[in-house]
C-alpha positions in Angstrom: -7.5 -27.2 8.7 -9.3 -24.1 8.3 -11.0 -23.4 4.8 -9.8 -20.8 2.8 -12.8 -18.7 3.2 -12.4 -18.6 6.9 -8.6 -17.3 6.3 -9.8 -14.7 3.7 -12.2 -13.5 6.6 -9.9 -13.5 9.4 -7.2 -11.8 7.1 -9.3 -8.9 6.3 -8.2 -6.7 9.3 -4.4 -6.9 8.7 -4.2 -3.8 7.3 -5.6 -1.9 10.5 -1.7 -2.2 11.5 -1.2 0.4 8.5 -1.9 3.1 11.3 -1.3 7.1 10.7 1.6 8.3 12.2 -0.6 10.0 14.9 -1.8 6.5 15.9 1.7 4.9 15.7 2.9 7.4 18.2 0.2 6.9 20.5 0.7 3.0 20.1 4.7 3.6 20.9 4.0 5.7 23.7 1.6 3.5 25.5 1.4 0.3 23.8 -0.3 -1.2 27.2 -3.4 0.7 26.8 -3.6 -0.4 23.0 -2.6 -4.1 23.5 -3.9 -6.6 25.9 -1.0 -8.2 27.8 -0.8 -11.5 27.5 0.1 -14.5 30.2 2.7 -16.9 30.5 0.4 -19.7 28.5 -0.6 -17.3 25.9 3.3 -16.3 25.1 4.3 -20.1 25.1 1.4 -20.7 22.6 3.1 -18.0 20.7 6.5 -19.4 20.9 5.3 -22.7 19.9 3.3 -21.7 17.0 6.7 -19.5 16.0 8.6 -23.1 16.1 5.9 -24.6 14.0 6.3 -22.4 11.4 9.8 -24.6 10.6 8.0 -28.2 10.6 6.5 -28.3 7.1 3.6 -30.4 8.5 2.5 -27.7 11.1 3.1 -24.6 9.0 -0.2 -24.2 7.4 -1.7 -24.0 11.1 1.0 -21.7 12.6 0.9 -19.1 9.5 -3.1 -19.0 10.4 -3.1 -19.1 14.1 0.1 -16.2 14.2 -1.8 -14.0 11.6 -4.9 -13.8 13.5 -2.9 -13.0 16.7 -0.4 -10.9 15.5 -2.2 -7.5 16.4 -1.9 -8.7 20.4 1.9 -9.4 20.1 3.7 -5.9 19.6 7.1 -7.6 19.7 6.4 -10.3 17.2 8.6 -8.9 14.4 11.7 -9.6 16.6 10.8 -12.7 17.6 10.1 -13.9 14.2 13.4 -12.3 13.1 15.5 -14.4 15.9 13.9 -17.7 16.0 15.8 -20.1 14.3 14.7 -20.9 10.6 11.8 -18.8 11.0 12.3 -16.2 8.4 13.4 -18.6 5.7 10.6 -21.0 6.7 8.2 -17.5 5.5 10.4 -17.2 2.5 10.1 -20.8 1.1 6.4 -20.4 1.7 6.4 -17.5 -0.8 9.0 -19.1 -3.4 7.0 -22.5 -3.6 4.2 -20.6 -5.6 6.2 -19.4 -8.0 5.9 -21.9 -10.4 1.9 -21.2 -10.3 2.4 -17.8 -11.4 3.1 -18.1 -15.0 1.0 -19.5 -16.6 -1.6 -18.3 -14.0 -2.6 -21.9 -12.2 -3.0 -20.5 -8.7 -5.9 -21.1 -6.7 -7.4 -20.2 -3.5 -5.9 -22.2 -1.0 -2.1 -21.9 -1.6 -2.8 -18.0 -2.4 -4.4 -17.9 1.0 -1.6 -19.9 2.6 1.1 -17.4 1.2 -0.7 -14.4 2.1 -0.6 -15.7 6.0 2.8 -15.7 5.4 3.1 -12.3 3.8 1.3 -10.7 6.7 4.1 -12.0 9.0 6.5 -10.3 6.8 4.6 -7.3 6.9 5.0 -7.3 10.5 8.9 -7.5 9.9 8.8 -4.6 7.7 6.9 -2.6 10.0 8.5 -2.6 13.1 11.6 -0.3 13.6 13.7 -2.8 15.3 13.5 -5.0 12.3 12.7 -2.9 9.3 16.6 -2.1 8.6 17.0 -6.3 8.2 14.0 -6.4 6.1 15.9 -4.0 3.7 19.3 -5.4 4.2 18.3 -8.7 3.5 16.4 -7.8 0.3 13.2 -9.3 1.2 10.8 -7.0 -1.0 12.4 -8.3 -4.2 10.8 -11.9 -3.3 7.2 -10.2 -3.3 8.1 -8.6 -6.8 7.0 -11.7 -8.9 3.3 -11.3 -7.2 3.4 -7.5 -8.3 4.4 -8.8 -12.0 1.0 -10.8 -12.4 -1.8 -9.6 -14.4 -4.5 -12.3 -13.8 -7.9 -10.8 -12.6 -8.5 -14.0 -10.7 -9.2 -13.3 -7.2 -6.2 -15.6 -5.7 -3.8 -13.2 -7.8 -5.5 -10.0 -7.2 -5.5 -10.7 -3.2 -2.0 -11.9 -3.6 -0.8 -8.5 -5.5 -3.0 -6.4 -2.6 -1.3 -7.9 0.6 2.1 -7.6 -1.4 1.3 -4.0 -1.9 0.5 -3.8 1.7 3.9 -4.9 2.9 5.8 -2.2 0.5 3.3 0.1 2.2 4.1 -0.8 5.5 7.9 0.4 4.8 7.0 3.6 3.0 4.6 4.8 5.8 7.4 5.9 7.7 9.2 8.8 6.5 12.9 7.0 5.7 15.2 8.0 3.0 16.8 5.0 2.9 13.5 2.8 2.3 13.4 5.0 -0.5 16.4 5.0 -1.9 16.5 0.8 -1.3 13.1 0.8 -3.3 14.5 3.2 -6.6 17.1 1.0 -6.9 15.0 -1.5 -7.5 11.7 -2.2 -10.3 9.0 -1.1 -7.6 8.3 2.2 -9.7 7.8 0.2 -12.6 5.5 -2.2 -11.0 3.4 0.3 -9.2 2.5 2.4 -11.8 1.6 -0.8 -13.8 -1.2 -1.7 -11.4 -1.7 2.3 -11.1 -2.8 1.8 -14.9 -4.4 -1.3 -14.8 -5.1 -3.1 -11.2 -8.7 -3.2 -9.2 -9.4 -0.1 -7.3 -7.8 -1.5 -4.0 -4.9 -2.5 -5.7 -4.5 1.0 -7.6 -5.4 3.0 -4.0 -2.2 1.0 -2.8 0.0 1.4 -5.6 -0.5 5.2 -6.1 0.0 5.7 -2.2 3.1 3.7 -2.5 4.4 6.0 -5.3 3.0 9.1 -3.6 5.4 8.7 -0.9 8.0 7.7 -2.8 7.4 11.0 -4.6 7.1 13.0 -1.6 11.1 12.3 -0.9 13.4 14.1 -2.9 15.1 11.4 -4.4 12.1 10.0 -5.6 11.1 13.2 -7.1 14.4 13.4 -9.0 13.9 9.8 -10.5 11.0 10.9 -12.3 11.9 14.3 -13.6 15.3 12.9 -14.6 14.4 13.1 -18.3 11.4 14.8 -20.2 10.7 11.1 -21.2 10.3 9.9 -17.9 8.1 12.6 -16.8 5.9 12.4 -20.0 5.5 8.8 -19.5 4.4 9.4 -15.6 2.0 12.0 -16.6 0.6 10.1 -19.4 -0.1 6.8 -16.7 -1.8 9.7 -14.5 -4.0 11.4 -17.3 -5.2 7.7 -18.2 -6.1 7.1 -14.5 -8.0 10.8 -14.4 -9.9 9.0 -17.5 -11.0 6.4 -15.7 -11.8 8.0 -12.5 -14.4 9.5 -14.8 -16.1 6.3 -15.7 -15.5 4.4 -12.4 -15.1 6.8 -9.9 -13.3 6.6 -6.8 -12.5 9.2 -4.4 -9.3 7.4 -2.9 -7.7 6.7 -5.6 -8.2 10.6 -7.1 -7.0 12.0 -3.7 -3.5 10.3 -4.3 -3.6 10.9 -7.9 -4.0 14.8 -7.1 -1.6 14.6 -4.5 1.3 13.2 -7.2 0.1 15.9 -9.3 0.8 18.9 -6.5 4.2 17.1 -6.1 5.2 17.4 -9.8 4.9 20.8 -9.3 7.9 21.2 -6.9 10.2 20.5 -10.0 10.3 23.4 -12.6 10.6 20.9 -15.6 7.5 18.6 -14.5 5.8 21.4 -13.7 5.9 23.1 -17.1 5.0 20.0 -18.6 2.3 19.6 -16.3 0.8 22.8 -17.4 0.4 22.1 -21.0 -1.4 18.5 -20.2 -3.3 18.7 -17.2 -6.7 17.0 -17.9 -9.5 19.6 -18.8 -11.8 17.3 -16.1 -9.7 18.3 -13.2 -10.5 21.9 -13.9 -14.2 21.9 -15.4 -15.8 20.5 -12.1 -16.3 17.2 -13.7 -15.0 15.8 -9.9 -17.3 18.4 -8.2 -19.9 15.5 -6.9 -16.9 13.7 -5.6 -15.5 16.5 -3.5 -18.8 17.9 -1.9 -18.2 15.8 1.4 -16.5 17.2 4.2 -14.3 14.1 4.2 -12.9 15.2 0.7 -11.9 18.7 1.9 -8.6 17.7 1.9 -8.7 16.5 -1.8 -10.3 19.9 -2.9 -7.7 21.8 -1.2 -5.2 20.1 -2.9 -6.5 20.6 -6.5 -7.0 24.1 -5.8 -3.4 24.5 -4.6 -2.3 22.5 -7.7 -4.3 24.5 -10.3 -2.9 27.9 -8.3 0.2 26.8 -9.0 -0.1 26.2 -12.4 -1.1 29.5 -12.9 -4.9 28.9 -13.7 -6.4 31.3 -10.7 -10.2 31.4 -12.0 -10.5 27.4 -11.6 -8.3 27.2 -8.3 -10.9 29.8 -6.6 -13.9 27.9 -7.9 -12.7 24.9 -5.9 -11.4 27.0 -3.0 -12.3 30.7 -3.2 -10.4 31.3 0.3 -7.3 30.1 -1.1 -4.6 32.7 -1.2 -1.9 32.3 -3.7 1.1 31.3 -2.0 3.8 28.8 -3.2 4.6 27.3 0.1 1.5 26.5 1.0 1.7 23.3 3.2 0.6 20.0 2.1 -0.4 16.7 4.3 0.2 12.9 3.5 -3.5 11.5 3.7 -3.8 9.0 6.6 -2.7 5.3 6.1 -6.6 4.5 7.0 -7.8 5.1 3.3 -5.0 2.6 2.4 -6.7 0.3 5.3 -10.0 1.4 4.1 -9.2 0.0 0.6 -7.7 -3.3 1.3 -10.3 -4.2 3.9 -13.1 -3.3 1.2 -11.1 -6.0 -1.5 -10.7 -8.7 1.2 -14.3 -8.7 2.4 -15.2 -9.0 -1.6 -12.8 -11.9 -2.0 -14.1 -13.7 1.1 -17.5 -13.2 -0.2 -17.0 -14.4 -3.5 -15.5 -17.4 -2.0 -18.3 -18.0 -0.1 -20.6 -18.1 -2.8 -18.8 -20.6 -4.4 -18.8 -22.9 -1.4 
């Protein structure tokens, strides 16, 4: 049986599946170039491991083996879904640690094991042939108790981050059905709370999820249904900006600015935003974080935001070449940013575990 530390290290690259749309398209069009073909013996090992998920005494090792090999099994999601008892076994793993959430008693080993189960659920959430089942079965709701925890201990933080990654896998594809489902749940409340109080990695993924929801008209309408809801959301964004002054994060800043920019597409939120946009986004406070070429997109979004709010002088200070245009296109940031956030946290977690051992 593997140690928790080893499992954490092996999990650290799971988020590489959260690729950009361009990478996903390339993978879908030429899977044989991207994914090595498995021989009959290897396939049989996979089927055996999937079967072992339904056998309690063999489940832990099967979870570990499948989570390690998932990137080499393009059809793992349909295999998991269509194998008798497999999805029930994964959900059983998840609910088994609910009693450890409050009061917080979760240790590394059970957290580690459940995270392996979550990684396999992320495969089901990502695959185009199984995503609909994942939603219709309301499986994301089983993750919400993990997102609702507040303990800063590593087992809880790790669990929150992987759970956010599963939701991130759902929203990475622009699908209004996904947004409609998520808005019918408490995901916005949970993500907004994490945006305000979570670690940098969790904030990055949570803000990305909220950003993707906002980019859908249903999501924008959800936030902008009343002045009270807009003001509450703007208050969270303002708090995040203040936190970024003290603890800078280019990744979080990028997603926060994109959320602000999207709010200018609604007249009600745009007017409120004019009144409360933090001065630190106008006065050059974040200039040092916008100098790098890789942050050009963030600088462009900030320039466009200020321009749309009528602050032409500050907009030109960030981007002198920006021309006034309400229809200036904006882009969704690549999911590689989210992968980097998750990988960074998992590597830190593994290092912490090694230190204790």
